[in-house]
C-alpha positions as CSV (number, residue, x, y, z in Angstrom):
1,M,11.3,66.5,-0.6
2,R,11.7,65.2,3.1
3,I,13.6,61.4,3.0
4,A,13.8,59.3,6.5
5,F,15.8,56.3,7.0
6,K,15.2,53.4,8.7
7,D,19.3,52.1,9.0
8,R,20.7,55.0,10.9
9,R,23.6,52.9,8.2
10,L,22.6,54.3,5.0
11,Q,22.1,58.1,6.6
12,E,25.5,57.9,7.5
13,L,26.6,56.7,4.6
14,L,25.1,59.6,2.6
15,L,25.7,62.3,5.0
16,H,29.3,61.4,5.5
17,G,30.5,58.4,3.4
18,E,31.1,56.3,6.0
19,R,31.8,52.5,5.3
20,A,31.6,53.4,1.3
21,N,34.8,50.8,1.1
22,Q,32.1,48.2,2.0
23,Y,30.4,48.6,-1.8
24,P,31.5,48.5,-5.3
25,P,31.6,52.3,-6.4
26,A,28.9,51.4,-8.7
27,V,26.1,50.5,-6.4
28,Y,27.3,53.4,-4.2
29,E,26.5,55.7,-6.7
30,A,23.6,54.4,-7.3
31,F,22.2,54.7,-3.9
32,V,23.8,58.9,-3.4
33,A,21.9,59.0,-7.4
34,A,18.9,57.5,-6.2
35,V,18.6,59.6,-2.8
36,L,19.2,63.3,-4.6
37,F,16.4,62.1,-7.3
38,I,14.3,61.5,-4.5
39,Q,15.5,64.6,-2.9
40,Q,15.6,67.2,-6.0
41,A,11.7,66.2,-6.5
42,A,9.3,68.3,-6.6
43,D,6.1,66.3,-5.5
44,E,5.7,62.3,-5.5
45,R,4.3,61.8,-8.2
46,D,7.8,62.6,-10.0
47,L,9.3,59.0,-8.0
48,Y,6.3,57.7,-9.7
49,K,8.3,58.2,-13.6
50,A,11.6,56.4,-12.0
51,P,10.8,52.9,-12.8
52,G,14.0,51.6,-10.4
53,L,12.5,53.1,-6.9
54,H,9.6,50.8,-6.8
55,M,7.4,53.5,-5.8
56,E,4.0,52.5,-4.0
57,R,0.9,53.9,-1.9
58,L,0.3,52.2,2.0
59,Q,-2.7,51.1,2.9
60,G,-5.0,51.1,6.2
61,K,-3.5,53.4,9.0
62,R,-0.7,54.7,7.0
63,K,-3.0,55.4,3.7
64,D,-1.1,58.6,3.4
65,N,2.9,57.3,3.4
66,T,4.3,56.1,0.6
67,V,7.5,53.4,0.7
68,F,10.1,52.2,-2.2
69,D,10.5,48.6,-1.7
């Protein structure tokens, strides 16, 4: 599944580990684990199984999109 980051710093954190030392190790590891889980999902139905992601469908013009809260 494709992931689009709203904040480029999060993408850099994932791809290069930039500024990982600014976060507690458990927070960084949970972030990486969540992103890997999303990337490995076959489709969005797999993501509804993870209660910590707070997934919701958008309405109106963006009704075909899904976001994580």
